[in-house]
N, C-alpha and C positions, 0 to 999 in steps of 0.2 A: 637847620644844619644836620640834625640827626638822620633825616631821611636820605641824606647823601651817602650814608654809610650802611644803613639798615633798611630792609624792606618792611616798612611799617604801614599798616592799613590806614586809610584816611580817617576812619572813625576812631582809631586808637590815637593817631596824631592829634585829633581834636581834643581828646581827653588829656593828653600830655600838655597841650598849650593851656588848657583850663587849670590843670593842677599847678603848673608853674605860677600862674596868676594868684591862685588861692593861697599858696604857701609863702608868699613874700614876708608876711608879718612874722610867721614862725621862724623862718630862716634868719631874720634879723635878730630875733630873741636868742637863738642858739649861738649866733656869732658874737653877741655880747658876752655870753657865758665863756665862749672860747677866749675872747680877749682878756677877760679877768683871769682865767686859769693860766693863760700863757705868760702873763706878767708875774703871777705867783710862781710859776715854774722858773722864770728867768731869775727872780730874786733868790730862789732857793739855790740855784747854781752859783750865783755871784756871792751870796752870803756864806756859802760853804767853801768857797775858794777852789772850785774845780780847776785842775790844771791838765795840760796835754799829757803829762806823765801818768795821769790816772786812767788812761786808756790801756796801759800795759798790764797784762794779766799775770797770773801765777800758775805754777804747775804743782803736781804732787799733792802734798798736804794743804798747800795754800796758807801756811801759818804766816801771820803778820802781813797779810795782803792789804796794804794801805789803800790801794785803789778800790778794792771791794768794800772796805769800810767807808770810804768816801761816797760811793754810790748809795750805800744804805743811809748815810747821813743826809744826803740830798733828798732821797725818797721820803724819809721820816719827816723832814722839815716841810716838804711840799704837801704831804698828806695830813699834817697836823698830829703826828705821832711822837711819842717819847723815843721809840726805837723801831727798827725794822730789820727783817731778815729777807734780803733780796738775793736769790741764788738761781743760777742756770740749771742746777740739779733738779729743781721742781719740774716735773714732766707735764703737768696739766693743772687745771683748777681743782679737779677732784683730788689729785695727789697733794696739793698744797693744803686744802681743807682737811685732808686726812692727817697730815703731820700736825696741824694745829689741834685737832680734836684729840688725838692720842697724846699730844703734849699737855693738854689741859686736864684731861680726865684720868681718874684712877679707879681701881676696883671699889665698888660701892657707891660711886658718884652717879649722878643722874644727868643725862642730856635731855633738855626740853626743846623740841622744835616748836617755837612760838608762832610761826607763820605757816602752819600746815606741813604736810609731808614734804621733806626735802627732795631735791632733784634726784632723778632715777639712779644715777651712778653712786649716790651716797647711801642708798639702801644697802648695798653690799658692804660698805664701810661700817655702817651701824649694825647690820645683821637683822634687818627687817624681813620677816618671812624666811624664804629659802635663799635669798640673795646673799652671796658671800659665805654661805654656810661651810664651816670647816677651814676657812681661810684666815682665821684670826680676826674676826670682827670685834667691835667694841663690846658687844654683848658677850662674846666668848671670853673676854677678859674681865667680865663681871660688872660692866657699866650698864646701868639701867637706862631705858629709853622711854620717853613719853612725848606726846605731841598735842597741840591745840589746833584742831581743824579750823580753817577759815569759815566765817559766816557765809550764808548763801550769796551775799553781795561781794564776796572776795575780800572782805576787810577782816582784820584780826579780832578775835573774841577776847576783849580785854578782861572781862570778868573771869573767864577760864584761865587766862594767863596769870592773873593775880592769885588764883587758887593754886595752880600747879607750880608756879615759880617758887613757892615757899620751900619746896624740897629739891629744887634744881641746883646743880653745880654750874652748868653752862646753859645759858639761854641762847638758842640759835635762831637768827633772823636771816632769811634768804631774801635779799633785796630784789633780785630778778625773778621771773615767773617760772623758770624751768619749763616743763611740758604741761603747764596749766594755762588757762585762758584768763589771765588777769593782767592788769598793768603792774609794772614794777612799783614797789612801795616808795613813796616820796620820803624825804628826810623827816618831815613832821610825824609821819606814821612810825618811822623807826624810833624817833624820840619818844613817842607815846608808849610804844612797846617797851623800850628800855626803862622808862620811868615807872611804868606799871610793874614790871618785874623787879626792879630795884626797891621799890616801896614795899613789896611783899617779902623780899629777901635781899637785904643790902650786900650780902656776900656773893650773890650770883654774878657770874662773869657774862657780860653781854657780848656775844660773838656774831659778827655780821659777815655773811658770804657776800662779798662786794663785787662779784663777777658781773661784767657788762655795765656796771654803774659808774665806774671811775670817770670823773671830769664831765659828767652829764649835767652837774650843777656846780655852783661855786664853792660848795663845802662837801666834805666826805663824812661818812657816818660817825667817825671819831669825834666830830664837832657837836654831835647831837646825842651823845650818851653811850656810844659803843666803847667797849674796852679793847676790842681787838677786831681787825678786819683782815681778810685774805682774798687773794685773787690771782689771776693768771696773766703773764706777760704776752701771751699770744692773743689776748683780748685787748681791752682799751689801753692799759698803761704801756704797752709795747709799741704803740704807734705804727704797727705794720712793719716795723724794722727789726725789733728784737726777735731772734729766731726761736727762743725757748725761755722757760723760767717762770717764776712766780714770786709772790711776796706774802709775808705776814707782818703786820704793823700794828702798833698800839702801845699799851702800857709796857714799860721796859721789863717788869718782872714776868709778865706773861710771854713776851717775845723770848725771853731767856729760857723759860720752860719749854717752849716749842723748839728752840734751837737744840736742846739735848735729845729730842726725838728726831730731829732732822739729821743729826750726825750720830752721836752716841752719848749715853749718860756720862757726865764728867768732862766731856769735850766741848759740847755746845757750838757756839758760833765761831770759835777760833779757827776751825778747819773748814776747808771747802775752796778748792782752786777755781779760778775763773778763766784760765787759758786765754783765748782770744775773743771772749764774749763781751768785754767791758765797753768797748767803743759803741757797738751796736745797741747795748742796753742803755747806756747814757743817751745816745742819739734818739732811740725810739721813745724813751721816756720824755725827752725834751720836746719832741714833736707831737706827743700824745694829745694835748688839748686841741690842736688843730685837726688832727685826724679824727678824733671823736666827734668834732663838729661836722666834718664831712659825712661821717656815718649817721649822725642825727638828721642831717639834711636829706640823706638818702632815705631814711626811715620815714620822715615826714612826707616826702614826695610819694613814696610807695603807699602810705596810708591814704593820702588824698586820691591818688590814682585808683586804688582799689575801691574806695568809696564811690567814686564816679562810675566805676564799672559794676556797681551793685553788690559789692562784697563789704562785709562789716569788720574792719580790722580793729585790733586792740593794741595800743590806744588809738583814738582818733587823732588826726593830724593837728587839731586845734588844742589838744591837751598838753599838759606838762610832760616832759620826757625824763624819766629817771633811770632808764637803761637804753641800749641801742637796738632793742628787739622789737619786732612787729610780728604779731600772730593773727591768723585769720583761718576760719573754717573753709577749706577748699571745696568740700562737699563730696569728694570721691577720691579713690586711690589714683585714678587717672589724672585728675586735676592737680593733685598734690605732686605726683611724679612729673607732670607737664610743667608746672611752675618751677620746680627744681631744675628740670632740664633747660628751661629758658635762662636761668641764672648761670648754669654751668656752661652753656654754649656761648655765653657772652661774657665769660671771664677770661683773664689774660693767659691762664695756664690750663692745659688739658681741655680746651674748649670743644674738642672733637668728641669727648666722652659723654655718654648718656647715663645719668644716675639710675641705679636700680635698687629696689629694697633689698636689704641684707641684714644678717645678724651683726650686732655691734657689741663689743665687750661692755658689760655694765648695764645693758638695756634689756627689758623683758620682751619688748616687741621688736619686730624688724623695723629698721629705720632707713628712709631714703634721704640722701645727703648730697648737696652740691657745694663744692668748695674748690674753685679753680684758683688756688692761692699760691703765692710765692713761699709761704710757710705752711707746711702741712697742718691742717686742722685749725688754722687761724680763723677766728671769728670777728676780728676787727676788719679784715679784708671781707668783701661781700661773700656771704654764704647763706645757705638755706637748707633746712632739714625738717623732718617731722616723722613721728612714729606712725606705722601703718595700722591705725585703729580709728574707728569712727569717733568724731566727725572729720577725720583726716585734716587735722590742724597743721598748718604750715608755719614755720618759724623762720623769719628773715632777719638777718643782722649784718651789720658792718657796711663797709664802703670807704676805702681810704681816700677816694676823691669823688665828689658828687657827679661830675660829668660822666664818668664810667659807670658809677652806680645807677644813675638814671637810665642809661642805655640798657643795662642788664635788667632792671626792673620793668622797663617798658616792654622789652622783648618777652620777659617771663609772663607778664599780664596777657599779652597777645597770645602767647603759646598756650596758656591755661584756659583762657576764657573767650578768645576770639578766633580759635583755630577753625 
């Protein structure tokens, strides 16, 4: 059917047919995860008693916004948290993580990155090197920073974590890969990092950057030892419907601390209007398990297709998936740009545009990025990007429905490797 709509070369169509055959078992596995998470989601809505009136938002201060409070109750229940802060005022994953870190840390405290250097945009938040210098980084407020580099096989260095966690206030775990070539950490790895750090320092706060990981498994990091998690609603939990926002969830006392950084000391979570955002946020969250499944199927298909084309993606299509991201070395700036162009040209929005490398806020290298999305910057919708540095690694994520995701990936592979 796909050849009726796109000019696909016979040799690429043959790879497509083979990939669909090989992926059946993995598709069935992620569909089982979807079904479990969707039922968990449904019970969260019914147990919390969501009503149609909870779609009505507030203006101004947003004091006593019962609908906002209900949304946070549903989110906390579904994610296994004591409390949650779910707000449209969070602009991105980096902004949400920043609020959490500034809420948890004080002058003289130590932030330990237990799973290697955090994602590029957090370097400016922390104050690593010249990034963010003079802008009020954590370091400029007297917060110390330390990190535990990953071992050569991209696994955590547990001995080093045990040593450095002794003086850490917050132990940071980044679930997804950022701009590194590793698979996302599975929940057992997160559990082991948390247990290692907590055994060395029972007072340490285990904080997980959960971006790209929500609903990829039947549990979230809070179930395996995390004290707090944070993420963006234009990634997995927004289901491609929620137009903005983010969340912080976990222990009630820690969420409370973060809420006073989100608004102002002494005010906390009591303020924050929702305007007309609530229906879309409730709806996007409700649909998120199904949409994440479609994104995972797109990733599995892409990994298999790339492998058949002679490219080596991370992870392989047969492996467990703990985020929605696929990365692979494209080999050249031209191939990286070509793959991104293939995604952009087969996206529903701005398909006529051709991505070009450009400077991006928070990144040290130029980045080429494709995102023909209904929500700007959304990464649960299919998107693709990578920094312009050798080996020109491409990062593919998202896909709100597999049929369209497959078409975009197939055209991108042809554009980059069969031109």
